[in-house]
HTML snippet that shows the backbone in 3Dmol.js (N, CA, C, O; Angstrom):
<script src="https://3Dmol.org/build/3Dmol-min.js"></script>
<div id="view" style="width:600px;height:400px;position:relative"></div>
<script>
const pdb = `
ATOM      1  N   MET A   1       3.656  -2.897   2.656  1.00  0.00           N
ATOM      2  CA  MET A   1       4.234  -3.543   3.872  1.00  0.00           C
ATOM      3  C   MET A   1       4.568  -4.742   4.082  1.00  0.00           C
ATOM      4  O   MET A   1       3.571  -5.441   4.265  1.00  0.00           O
ATOM      5  N   LYS A   2       5.679  -5.387   4.147  1.00  0.00           N
ATOM      6  CA  LYS A   2       5.857  -6.703   3.537  1.00  0.00           C
ATOM      7  C   LYS A   2       5.078  -7.470   4.729  1.00  0.00           C
ATOM      8  O   LYS A   2       5.109  -7.257   5.941  1.00  0.00           O
ATOM      9  N   GLY A   3       4.651  -8.053   4.274  1.00  0.00           N
ATOM     10  CA  GLY A   3       3.932  -9.340   4.924  1.00  0.00           C
ATOM     11  C   GLY A   3       2.081  -9.226   3.933  1.00  0.00           C
ATOM     12  O   GLY A   3       1.177 -10.054   3.823  1.00  0.00           O
ATOM     13  N   ASP A   4       2.199  -8.184   3.549  1.00  0.00           N
ATOM     14  CA  ASP A   4       0.637  -7.483   3.301  1.00  0.00           C
ATOM     15  C   ASP A   4      -0.042  -9.079   2.307  1.00  0.00           C
ATOM     16  O   ASP A   4       0.930  -9.551   1.718  1.00  0.00           O
ATOM     17  N   ARG A   5      -0.729  -9.533   2.149  1.00  0.00           N
ATOM     18  CA  ARG A   5      -1.490 -10.442   1.486  1.00  0.00           C
ATOM     19  C   ARG A   5      -2.443 -10.452   0.288  1.00  0.00           C
ATOM     20  O   ARG A   5      -3.217  -9.495   0.289  1.00  0.00           O
ATOM     21  N   VAL A   6      -2.517 -10.950  -0.307  1.00  0.00           N
ATOM     22  CA  VAL A   6      -4.128 -10.913  -1.203  1.00  0.00           C
ATOM     23  C   VAL A   6      -4.526 -12.185  -1.384  1.00  0.00           C
ATOM     24  O   VAL A   6      -3.968 -12.381  -2.463  1.00  0.00           O
ATOM     25  N   GLU A   7      -4.969 -13.002  -1.184  1.00  0.00           N
ATOM     26  CA  GLU A   7      -5.790 -14.394  -1.874  1.00  0.00           C
ATOM     27  C   GLU A   7      -6.614 -14.486  -3.058  1.00  0.00           C
ATOM     28  O   GLU A   7      -6.668 -13.267  -3.219  1.00  0.00           O
ATOM     29  N   ILE A   8      -7.170 -14.854  -3.837  1.00  0.00           N
ATOM     30  CA  ILE A   8      -7.875 -15.069  -5.173  1.00  0.00           C
ATOM     31  C   ILE A   8      -8.268 -15.994  -5.461  1.00  0.00           C
ATOM     32  O   ILE A   8      -7.443 -16.738  -5.990  1.00  0.00           O
ATOM     33  N   VAL A   9      -9.716 -16.546  -5.316  1.00  0.00           N
ATOM     34  CA  VAL A   9     -10.424 -17.175  -5.662  1.00  0.00           C
ATOM     35  C   VAL A   9     -11.374 -17.211  -6.706  1.00  0.00           C
ATOM     36  O   VAL A   9     -12.408 -16.569  -6.895  1.00  0.00           O
ATOM     37  N   VAL A  10     -10.688 -18.273  -7.467  1.00  0.00           N
ATOM     38  CA  VAL A  10     -11.193 -17.568  -9.123  1.00  0.00           C
ATOM     39  C   VAL A  10     -12.098 -18.927  -9.599  1.00  0.00           C
ATOM     40  O   VAL A  10     -11.708 -20.031  -9.218  1.00  0.00           O
ATOM     41  N   ASP A  11     -13.064 -18.839 -10.268  1.00  0.00           N
ATOM     42  CA  ASP A  11     -13.839 -19.838 -10.553  1.00  0.00           C
ATOM     43  C   ASP A  11     -12.980 -20.719 -12.270  1.00  0.00           C
ATOM     44  O   ASP A  11     -12.608 -20.089 -13.260  1.00  0.00           O
ATOM     45  N   ALA A  12     -12.896 -22.310 -12.069  1.00  0.00           N
ATOM     46  CA  ALA A  12     -11.526 -22.615 -12.988  1.00  0.00           C
ATOM     47  C   ALA A  12     -12.364 -23.593 -13.611  1.00  0.00           C
ATOM     48  O   ALA A  12     -11.779 -24.507 -14.191  1.00  0.00           O
ATOM     49  N   GLY A  13     -14.016 -23.588 -13.609  1.00  0.00           N
ATOM     50  CA  GLY A  13     -14.580 -24.882 -14.917  1.00  0.00           C
ATOM     51  C   GLY A  13     -15.466 -25.186 -13.681  1.00  0.00           C
ATOM     52  O   GLY A  13     -16.255 -24.385 -13.181  1.00  0.00           O
ATOM     53  N   ASP A  14     -15.182 -26.713 -13.168  1.00  0.00           N
ATOM     54  CA  ASP A  14     -16.102 -27.544 -12.115  1.00  0.00           C
ATOM     55  C   ASP A  14     -15.075 -27.713 -10.820  1.00  0.00           C
ATOM     56  O   ASP A  14     -15.108 -28.635 -10.005  1.00  0.00           O
ATOM     57  N   THR A  15     -13.995 -26.398 -10.839  1.00  0.00           N
ATOM     58  CA  THR A  15     -13.688 -26.233  -9.411  1.00  0.00           C
ATOM     59  C   THR A  15     -13.320 -25.202  -9.375  1.00  0.00           C
ATOM     60  O   THR A  15     -13.731 -24.391 -10.204  1.00  0.00           O
ATOM     61  N   THR A  16     -12.049 -24.701  -8.020  1.00  0.00           N
ATOM     62  CA  THR A  16     -12.035 -22.936  -8.183  1.00  0.00           C
ATOM     63  C   THR A  16     -10.384 -23.433  -7.375  1.00  0.00           C
ATOM     64  O   THR A  16     -10.117 -24.307  -6.551  1.00  0.00           O
ATOM     65  N   ARG A  17      -9.652 -22.540  -7.991  1.00  0.00           N
ATOM     66  CA  ARG A  17      -8.614 -22.381  -7.385  1.00  0.00           C
ATOM     67  C   ARG A  17      -8.368 -21.143  -6.893  1.00  0.00           C
ATOM     68  O   ARG A  17      -9.077 -20.152  -7.064  1.00  0.00           O
ATOM     69  N   THR A  18      -6.682 -21.254  -5.872  1.00  0.00           N
ATOM     70  CA  THR A  18      -6.476 -20.154  -5.007  1.00  0.00           C
ATOM     71  C   THR A  18      -5.394 -19.260  -5.367  1.00  0.00           C
ATOM     72  O   THR A  18      -5.099 -19.631  -6.503  1.00  0.00           O
ATOM     73  N   TYR A  19      -4.615 -18.274  -5.051  1.00  0.00           N
ATOM     74  CA  TYR A  19      -4.165 -17.635  -5.939  1.00  0.00           C
ATOM     75  C   TYR A  19      -3.636 -17.028  -4.753  1.00  0.00           C
ATOM     76  O   TYR A  19      -4.474 -16.657  -3.931  1.00  0.00           O
ATOM     77  N   GLU A  20      -2.317 -16.831  -4.465  1.00  0.00           N
ATOM     78  CA  GLU A  20      -1.813 -15.236  -3.673  1.00  0.00           C
ATOM     79  C   GLU A  20      -1.094 -14.402  -4.183  1.00  0.00           C
ATOM     80  O   GLU A  20      -1.080 -14.058  -5.365  1.00  0.00           O
ATOM     81  N   VAL A  21      -0.802 -14.231  -3.790  1.00  0.00           N
ATOM     82  CA  VAL A  21       0.221 -12.356  -4.020  1.00  0.00           C
ATOM     83  C   VAL A  21       0.761 -12.180  -2.872  1.00  0.00           C
ATOM     84  O   VAL A  21       0.045 -12.149  -1.872  1.00  0.00           O
ATOM     85  N   VAL A  22       1.639 -12.085  -2.818  1.00  0.00           N
ATOM     86  CA  VAL A  22       2.379 -11.617  -1.257  1.00  0.00           C
ATOM     87  C   VAL A  22       3.877 -10.396  -1.185  1.00  0.00           C
ATOM     88  O   VAL A  22       4.883 -10.456  -1.892  1.00  0.00           O
ATOM     89  N   ALA A  23       3.674  -9.728  -0.480  1.00  0.00           N
ATOM     90  CA  ALA A  23       4.818  -8.888  -0.200  1.00  0.00           C
ATOM     91  C   ALA A  23       5.700  -9.146   0.320  1.00  0.00           C
ATOM     92  O   ALA A  23       5.670  -8.928   1.531  1.00  0.00           O
ATOM     93  N   THR A  24       6.870  -9.697  -0.214  1.00  0.00           N
ATOM     94  CA  THR A  24       7.761 -10.671   0.161  1.00  0.00           C
ATOM     95  C   THR A  24       9.324  -9.502   0.826  1.00  0.00           C
ATOM     96  O   THR A  24      10.138  -9.807   1.696  1.00  0.00           O
ATOM     97  N   ARG A  25       9.289  -8.901   0.453  1.00  0.00           N
ATOM     98  CA  ARG A  25      10.237  -7.405   0.965  1.00  0.00           C
ATOM     99  C   ARG A  25       9.949  -6.197   2.088  1.00  0.00           C
ATOM    100  O   ARG A  25       8.829  -5.688   2.124  1.00  0.00           O
ATOM    101  N   ALA A  26      10.529  -5.956   2.592  1.00  0.00           N
ATOM    102  CA  ALA A  26      10.556  -4.215   3.678  1.00  0.00           C
ATOM    103  C   ALA A  26      10.354  -3.557   2.144  1.00  0.00           C
ATOM    104  O   ALA A  26      11.013  -3.789   1.131  1.00  0.00           O
ATOM    105  N   GLY A  27       9.362  -2.775   2.307  1.00  0.00           N
ATOM    106  CA  GLY A  27       8.879  -1.696   1.630  1.00  0.00           C
ATOM    107  C   GLY A  27       7.965  -1.546   0.692  1.00  0.00           C
ATOM    108  O   GLY A  27       7.384  -0.571   0.215  1.00  0.00           O
ATOM    109  N   ARG A  28       7.928  -3.208   0.428  1.00  0.00           N
ATOM    110  CA  ARG A  28       6.847  -3.501  -0.879  1.00  0.00           C
ATOM    111  C   ARG A  28       5.324  -3.474  -0.016  1.00  0.00           C
ATOM    112  O   ARG A  28       5.157  -3.529   1.202  1.00  0.00           O
ATOM    113  N   ARG A  29       4.396  -3.378  -1.006  1.00  0.00           N
ATOM    114  CA  ARG A  29       2.947  -3.902  -1.145  1.00  0.00           C
ATOM    115  C   ARG A  29       2.344  -4.430  -2.004  1.00  0.00           C
ATOM    116  O   ARG A  29       3.008  -4.800  -2.972  1.00  0.00           O
ATOM    117  N   VAL A  30       1.570  -4.562  -2.007  1.00  0.00           N
ATOM    118  CA  VAL A  30      -0.306  -5.136  -2.936  1.00  0.00           C
ATOM    119  C   VAL A  30      -1.275  -4.397  -3.004  1.00  0.00           C
ATOM    120  O   VAL A  30      -2.100  -4.015  -2.174  1.00  0.00           O
ATOM    121  N   GLU A  31      -1.079  -4.171  -4.337  1.00  0.00           N
ATOM    122  CA  GLU A  31      -1.902  -3.301  -4.880  1.00  0.00           C
ATOM    123  C   GLU A  31      -3.016  -3.957  -5.472  1.00  0.00           C
ATOM    124  O   GLU A  31      -2.789  -5.064  -5.960  1.00  0.00           O
ATOM    125  N   ILE A  32      -4.967  -3.195  -5.572  1.00  0.00           N
ATOM    126  CA  ILE A  32      -5.520  -4.282  -6.121  1.00  0.00           C
ATOM    127  C   ILE A  32      -6.351  -3.433  -7.171  1.00  0.00           C
ATOM    128  O   ILE A  32      -6.704  -2.390  -6.620  1.00  0.00           O
ATOM    129  N   SER A  33      -6.802  -3.499  -8.511  1.00  0.00           N
ATOM    130  CA  SER A  33      -7.150  -2.599  -9.320  1.00  0.00           C
ATOM    131  C   SER A  33      -8.188  -3.400 -10.239  1.00  0.00           C
ATOM    132  O   SER A  33      -7.864  -4.501 -10.685  1.00  0.00           O
ATOM    133  N   THR A  34      -9.437  -2.838 -10.519  1.00  0.00           N
ATOM    134  CA  THR A  34     -10.048  -3.690 -11.212  1.00  0.00           C
ATOM    135  C   THR A  34     -10.004  -2.788 -12.553  1.00  0.00           C
ATOM    136  O   THR A  34      -9.162  -1.891 -12.608  1.00  0.00           O
ATOM    137  N   GLY A  35     -10.921  -3.008 -13.678  1.00  0.00           N
ATOM    138  CA  GLY A  35     -11.182  -1.991 -14.873  1.00  0.00           C
ATOM    139  C   GLY A  35     -11.211  -2.850 -15.754  1.00  0.00           C
ATOM    140  O   GLY A  35     -10.618  -3.925 -15.666  1.00  0.00           O
ATOM    141  N   ARG A  36     -12.194  -2.340 -17.123  1.00  0.00           N
ATOM    142  CA  ARG A  36     -12.096  -3.054 -18.217  1.00  0.00           C
ATOM    143  C   ARG A  36     -12.254  -4.555 -18.416  1.00  0.00           C
ATOM    144  O   ARG A  36     -11.763  -5.029 -19.441  1.00  0.00           O
ATOM    145  N   GLY A  37     -13.214  -5.788 -17.102  1.00  0.00           N
ATOM    146  CA  GLY A  37     -12.864  -6.463 -16.502  1.00  0.00           C
ATOM    147  C   GLY A  37     -12.299  -7.522 -16.076  1.00  0.00           C
ATOM    148  O   GLY A  37     -12.620  -8.646 -15.689  1.00  0.00           O
ATOM    149  N   VAL A  38     -11.228  -6.801 -16.263  1.00  0.00           N
ATOM    150  CA  VAL A  38      -9.871  -7.689 -15.327  1.00  0.00           C
ATOM    151  C   VAL A  38      -9.488  -7.529 -13.964  1.00  0.00           C
ATOM    152  O   VAL A  38      -9.761  -6.335 -13.844  1.00  0.00           O
ATOM    153  N   VAL A  39      -9.078  -7.857 -12.919  1.00  0.00           N
ATOM    154  CA  VAL A  39      -9.090  -7.973 -12.360  1.00  0.00           C
ATOM    155  C   VAL A  39      -7.109  -7.686 -11.929  1.00  0.00           C
ATOM    156  O   VAL A  39      -6.263  -8.522 -12.246  1.00  0.00           O
ATOM    157  N   GLU A  40      -6.854  -6.705 -11.381  1.00  0.00           N
ATOM    158  CA  GLU A  40      -4.530  -6.941 -11.628  1.00  0.00           C
ATOM    159  C   GLU A  40      -4.366  -7.480  -9.729  1.00  0.00           C
ATOM    160  O   GLU A  40      -5.210  -7.579  -8.839  1.00  0.00           O
ATOM    161  N   VAL A  41      -3.733  -7.581  -9.743  1.00  0.00           N
ATOM    162  CA  VAL A  41      -3.264  -7.481  -8.552  1.00  0.00           C
ATOM    163  C   VAL A  41      -1.522  -7.601  -8.834  1.00  0.00           C
ATOM    164  O   VAL A  41      -0.780  -8.407  -9.395  1.00  0.00           O
ATOM    165  N   VAL A  42      -1.375  -6.387  -8.143  1.00  0.00           N
ATOM    166  CA  VAL A  42       0.338  -6.184  -8.155  1.00  0.00           C
ATOM    167  C   VAL A  42       1.349  -5.999  -6.385  1.00  0.00           C
ATOM    168  O   VAL A  42       0.914  -5.394  -5.405  1.00  0.00           O
ATOM    169  N   GLU A  43       2.796  -6.769  -6.482  1.00  0.00           N
ATOM    170  CA  GLU A  43       3.150  -5.590  -5.666  1.00  0.00           C
ATOM    171  C   GLU A  43       4.302  -5.358  -6.229  1.00  0.00           C
ATOM    172  O   GLU A  43       5.043  -5.835  -7.089  1.00  0.00           O
ATOM    173  N   VAL A  44       4.211  -4.094  -5.164  1.00  0.00           N
ATOM    174  CA  VAL A  44       4.798  -2.632  -5.810  1.00  0.00           C
ATOM    175  C   VAL A  44       5.969  -2.502  -4.924  1.00  0.00           C
ATOM    176  O   VAL A  44       5.877  -3.162  -3.890  1.00  0.00           O
ATOM    177  N   THR A  45       7.141  -1.754  -5.087  1.00  0.00           N
ATOM    178  CA  THR A  45       8.139  -1.267  -4.495  1.00  0.00           C
ATOM    179  C   THR A  45       7.687   0.174  -3.972  1.00  0.00           C
ATOM    180  O   THR A  45       6.598   0.717  -4.154  1.00  0.00           O
ATOM    181  N   ARG A  46       8.941   0.718  -3.187  1.00  0.00           N
ATOM    182  CA  ARG A  46       8.306   2.111  -2.140  1.00  0.00           C
ATOM    183  C   ARG A  46       8.041   2.712  -3.557  1.00  0.00           C
ATOM    184  O   ARG A  46       6.941   3.260  -3.628  1.00  0.00           O
ATOM    185  N   THR A  47       8.774   2.741  -4.688  1.00  0.00           N
ATOM    186  CA  THR A  47       9.134   3.561  -5.934  1.00  0.00           C
ATOM    187  C   THR A  47       7.268   3.633  -6.804  1.00  0.00           C
ATOM    188  O   THR A  47       6.637   4.582  -7.270  1.00  0.00           O
ATOM    189  N   GLY A  48       7.043   2.607  -6.715  1.00  0.00           N
ATOM    190  CA  GLY A  48       6.115   2.218  -6.950  1.00  0.00           C
ATOM    191  C   GLY A  48       6.325   1.403  -8.806  1.00  0.00           C
ATOM    192  O   GLY A  48       5.734   1.565  -9.873  1.00  0.00           O
ATOM    193  N   VAL A  49       7.546   0.486  -8.317  1.00  0.00           N
ATOM    194  CA  VAL A  49       7.625  -0.225  -9.877  1.00  0.00           C
ATOM    195  C   VAL A  49       7.312  -1.801  -9.534  1.00  0.00           C
ATOM    196  O   VAL A  49       7.579  -2.597  -8.633  1.00  0.00           O
ATOM    197  N   PRO A  50       6.753  -1.792 -10.496  1.00  0.00           N
ATOM    198  CA  PRO A  50       5.534  -3.276 -10.416  1.00  0.00           C
ATOM    199  C   PRO A  50       6.799  -4.430 -10.575  1.00  0.00           C
ATOM    200  O   PRO A  50       7.761  -4.470 -11.342  1.00  0.00           O
ATOM    201  N   VAL A  51       6.320  -5.380  -9.443  1.00  0.00           N
ATOM    202  CA  VAL A  51       7.463  -5.800  -9.091  1.00  0.00           C
ATOM    203  C   VAL A  51       6.745  -8.235  -9.891  1.00  0.00           C
ATOM    204  O   VAL A  51       7.349  -9.061 -10.576  1.00  0.00           O
ATOM    205  N   ARG A  52       5.750  -8.254  -9.414  1.00  0.00           N
ATOM    206  CA  ARG A  52       4.846  -8.893  -9.931  1.00  0.00           C
ATOM    207  C   ARG A  52       3.568  -9.179 -10.034  1.00  0.00           C
ATOM    208  O   ARG A  52       2.818  -8.992  -9.076  1.00  0.00           O
ATOM    209  N   THR A  53       3.148  -9.651 -11.152  1.00  0.00           N
ATOM    210  CA  THR A  53       1.221  -8.779 -11.817  1.00  0.00           C
ATOM    211  C   THR A  53       0.609 -10.003 -11.267  1.00  0.00           C
ATOM    212  O   THR A  53       1.221 -10.602 -10.382  1.00  0.00           O
ATOM    213  N   ALA A  54      -0.323 -10.365 -11.610  1.00  0.00           N
ATOM    214  CA  ALA A  54      -1.284 -11.332 -11.584  1.00  0.00           C
ATOM    215  C   ALA A  54      -2.677 -10.551 -12.641  1.00  0.00           C
ATOM    216  O   ALA A  54      -3.131  -9.409 -12.703  1.00  0.00           O
ATOM    217  N   ARG A  55      -2.810 -11.093 -12.939  1.00  0.00           N
ATOM    218  CA  ARG A  55      -4.690 -10.444 -13.760  1.00  0.00           C
ATOM    219  C   ARG A  55      -5.404 -12.012 -14.075  1.00  0.00           C
ATOM    220  O   ARG A  55      -5.334 -13.158 -14.518  1.00  0.00           O
ATOM    221  N   PHE A  56      -6.010 -11.101 -13.525  1.00  0.00           N
ATOM    222  CA  PHE A  56      -8.149 -12.384 -14.037  1.00  0.00           C
ATOM    223  C   PHE A  56      -8.931 -12.220 -14.701  1.00  0.00           C
ATOM    224  O   PHE A  56      -8.618 -11.283 -15.436  1.00  0.00           O
ATOM    225  N   MET A  57     -10.284 -12.759 -15.027  1.00  0.00           N
ATOM    226  CA  MET A  57     -10.709 -12.117 -15.572  1.00  0.00           C
ATOM    227  C   MET A  57     -12.095 -12.253 -14.312  1.00  0.00           C
ATOM    228  O   MET A  57     -12.163 -13.217 -13.548  1.00  0.00           O
ATOM    229  N   ALA A  58     -13.108 -11.105 -14.306  1.00  0.00           N
ATOM    230  CA  ALA A  58     -13.574 -10.185 -13.486  1.00  0.00           C
ATOM    231  C   ALA A  58     -14.531 -11.101 -12.998  1.00  0.00           C
ATOM    232  O   ALA A  58     -14.576 -11.515 -11.840  1.00  0.00           O
ATOM    233  N   ALA A  59     -15.723 -11.573 -14.436  1.00  0.00           N
ATOM    234  CA  ALA A  59     -16.094 -12.535 -14.148  1.00  0.00           C
ATOM    235  C   ALA A  59     -15.985 -13.919 -13.448  1.00  0.00           C
ATOM    236  O   ALA A  59     -16.792 -14.273 -12.588  1.00  0.00           O
ATOM    237  N   ARG A  60     -14.820 -14.769 -13.917  1.00  0.00           N
ATOM    238  CA  ARG A  60     -14.121 -15.596 -12.799  1.00  0.00           C
ATOM    239  C   ARG A  60     -14.142 -15.554 -11.545  1.00  0.00           C
ATOM    240  O   ARG A  60     -14.458 -16.456 -10.769  1.00  0.00           O
ATOM    241  N   VAL A  61     -13.786 -14.449 -11.309  1.00  0.00           N
ATOM    242  CA  VAL A  61     -13.402 -14.117  -9.682  1.00  0.00           C
ATOM    243  C   VAL A  61     -14.291 -14.312  -8.988  1.00  0.00           C
ATOM    244  O   VAL A  61     -15.075 -13.378  -9.161  1.00  0.00           O
ATOM    245  N   LEU A  62     -14.688 -15.021  -8.237  1.00  0.00           N
ATOM    246  CA  LEU A  62     -14.958 -15.284  -6.671  1.00  0.00           C
ATOM    247  C   LEU A  62     -14.879 -14.698  -5.469  1.00  0.00           C
ATOM    248  O   LEU A  62     -15.849 -14.681  -4.711  1.00  0.00           O
ATOM    249  N   ALA A  63     -13.801 -14.196  -5.189  1.00  0.00           N
ATOM    250  CA  ALA A  63     -13.421 -13.643  -4.047  1.00  0.00           C
ATOM    251  C   ALA A  63     -12.132 -13.094  -4.307  1.00  0.00           C
ATOM    252  O   ALA A  63     -11.539 -13.412  -5.337  1.00  0.00           O
ATOM    253  N   LEU A  64     -11.470 -12.037  -3.203  1.00  0.00           N
ATOM    254  CA  LEU A  64     -10.577 -10.756  -3.191  1.00  0.00           C
ATOM    255  C   LEU A  64     -10.523 -11.419  -2.018  1.00  0.00           C
ATOM    256  O   LEU A  64     -11.459 -12.216  -1.963  1.00  0.00           O
ATOM    257  N   VAL A  65      -9.647 -11.452  -0.778  1.00  0.00           N
ATOM    258  CA  VAL A  65      -9.410 -11.337   0.629  1.00  0.00           C
ATOM    259  C   VAL A  65      -7.732 -10.547   0.855  1.00  0.00           C
ATOM    260  O   VAL A  65      -6.668 -10.984   0.415  1.00  0.00           O
ATOM    261  N   GLU A  66      -7.911  -9.500   1.535  1.00  0.00           N
ATOM    262  CA  GLU A  66      -7.376  -8.923   1.586  1.00  0.00           C
ATOM    263  C   GLU A  66      -6.786  -9.500   3.163  1.00  0.00           C
ATOM    264  O   GLU A  66      -7.601  -9.742   4.054  1.00  0.00           O
ATOM    265  N   HIS A  67      -5.466  -9.662   3.357  1.00  0.00           N
ATOM    266  CA  HIS A  67      -4.300  -9.756   4.779  1.00  0.00           C
ATOM    267  C   HIS A  67      -3.555  -9.087   4.947  1.00  0.00           C
ATOM    268  O   HIS A  67      -2.428  -9.541   4.752  1.00  0.00           O
ATOM    269  N   PRO A  68      -3.664  -7.259   5.512  1.00  0.00           N
ATOM    270  CA  PRO A  68      -2.635  -7.027   6.111  1.00  0.00           C
ATOM    271  C   PRO A  68      -2.135  -7.007   7.452  1.00  0.00           C
ATOM    272  O   PRO A  68      -2.654  -7.200   8.551  1.00  0.00           O
ATOM    273  N   VAL A  69      -1.094  -6.748   7.098  1.00  0.00           N
ATOM    274  CA  VAL A  69       0.182  -6.883   8.641  1.00  0.00           C
ATOM    275  C   VAL A  69      -0.550  -6.606   9.330  1.00  0.00           C
ATOM    276  O   VAL A  69      -1.588  -5.991   9.086  1.00  0.00           O
ATOM    277  N   GLY A  70      -0.067  -7.110  10.634  1.00  0.00           N
ATOM    278  CA  GLY A  70      -0.888  -6.507  11.920  1.00  0.00           C
ATOM    279  C   GLY A  70      -1.798  -6.458  12.298  1.00  0.00           C
ATOM    280  O   GLY A  70      -2.004  -5.734  13.272  1.00  0.00           O
ATOM    281  N   ALA A  71      -2.887  -7.256  11.680  1.00  0.00           N
ATOM    282  CA  ALA A  71      -4.443  -6.935  11.557  1.00  0.00           C
ATOM    283  C   ALA A  71      -4.561  -8.268  12.764  1.00  0.00           C
ATOM    284  O   ALA A  71      -3.746  -9.190  12.764  1.00  0.00           O
ATOM    285  N   THR A  72      -5.339  -8.205  13.436  1.00  0.00           N
ATOM    286  CA  THR A  72      -6.025  -9.254  14.044  1.00  0.00           C
ATOM    287  C   THR A  72      -7.256 -10.073  14.521  1.00  0.00           C
ATOM    288  O   THR A  72      -8.138  -9.321  14.937  1.00  0.00           O
ATOM    289  N   ARG A  73      -7.556 -11.300  14.581  1.00  0.00           N
ATOM    290  CA  ARG A  73      -8.013 -12.234  13.835  1.00  0.00           C
ATOM    291  C   ARG A  73      -9.858 -12.329  14.891  1.00  0.00           C
ATOM    292  O   ARG A  73      -9.843 -12.684  16.070  1.00  0.00           O
ATOM    293  N   LEU A  74     -10.630 -12.112  14.481  1.00  0.00           N
ATOM    294  CA  LEU A  74     -11.517 -12.271  15.187  1.00  0.00           C
ATOM    295  C   LEU A  74     -12.154 -12.850  16.252  1.00  0.00           C
ATOM    296  O   LEU A  74     -13.304 -12.510  16.530  1.00  0.00           O
ATOM    297  N   ASP A  75     -11.394 -13.916  17.069  1.00  0.00           N
ATOM    298  CA  ASP A  75     -10.868 -14.051  17.867  1.00  0.00           C
ATOM    299  C   ASP A  75      -9.908 -13.216  19.158  1.00  0.00           C
ATOM    300  O   ASP A  75      -9.937 -13.484  20.359  1.00  0.00           O
ATOM    301  N   GLY A  76      -9.006 -12.045  18.406  1.00  0.00           N
ATOM    302  CA  GLY A  76      -8.578 -10.789  18.782  1.00  0.00           C
ATOM    303  C   GLY A  76      -6.904 -11.383  18.675  1.00  0.00           C
ATOM    304  O   GLY A  76      -5.969 -10.604  18.493  1.00  0.00           O
ATOM    305  N   GLU A  77      -6.723 -12.834  18.816  1.00  0.00           N
ATOM    306  CA  GLU A  77      -5.430 -13.235  18.741  1.00  0.00           C
ATOM    307  C   GLU A  77      -4.304 -12.531  17.358  1.00  0.00           C
ATOM    308  O   GLU A  77      -4.333 -12.956  16.203  1.00  0.00           O
ATOM    309  N   PRO A  78      -3.842 -11.963  17.605  1.00  0.00           N
ATOM    310  CA  PRO A  78      -2.573 -11.715  16.289  1.00  0.00           C
ATOM    311  C   PRO A  78      -2.315 -12.216  15.132  1.00  0.00           C
ATOM    312  O   PRO A  78      -1.286 -12.890  15.161  1.00  0.00           O
ATOM    313  N   GLU A  79      -2.942 -12.160  13.871  1.00  0.00           N
ATOM    314  CA  GLU A  79      -2.304 -13.074  13.068  1.00  0.00           C
ATOM    315  C   GLU A  79      -0.512 -13.441  12.531  1.00  0.00           C
ATOM    316  O   GLU A  79       0.469 -12.839  12.967  1.00  0.00           O
ATOM    317  N   ASP A  80      -0.490 -14.317  11.732  1.00  0.00           N
ATOM    318  CA  ASP A  80       1.142 -15.121  11.979  1.00  0.00           C
ATOM    319  C   ASP A  80       1.456 -13.951  10.815  1.00  0.00           C
ATOM    320  O   ASP A  80       0.759 -13.311  10.028  1.00  0.00           O
ATOM    321  N   VAL A  81       2.786 -14.019  11.111  1.00  0.00           N
ATOM    322  CA  VAL A  81       2.919 -12.890   9.912  1.00  0.00           C
ATOM    323  C   VAL A  81       4.453 -14.193   8.964  1.00  0.00           C
ATOM    324  O   VAL A  81       4.990 -13.848   7.911  1.00  0.00           O
TER     325      VAL A  81
END
`;
const viewer = $3Dmol.createViewer("view");
viewer.addModel(pdb, "pdb");
viewer.setStyle({}, {cartoon: {color: "spectrum"}});
viewer.zoomTo();
viewer.render();
</script>
């Protein structure tokens, strides 16, 4: 769904880097898969065609944070879209 996003925090040696994959248009979604030591985050269309792909070594990924559209924060307020 448009606005869905996933944050990926990666260990980059002496620092950490944060990457973000966002469903940019209506009908698109973000999918996450892991396998063989690789974490893959893909923005796909309604028909399943990949638009954008981000791949990371699983050993370097510190956190994957999913932010679905329409979710509410802990204080009860809706998240910004």
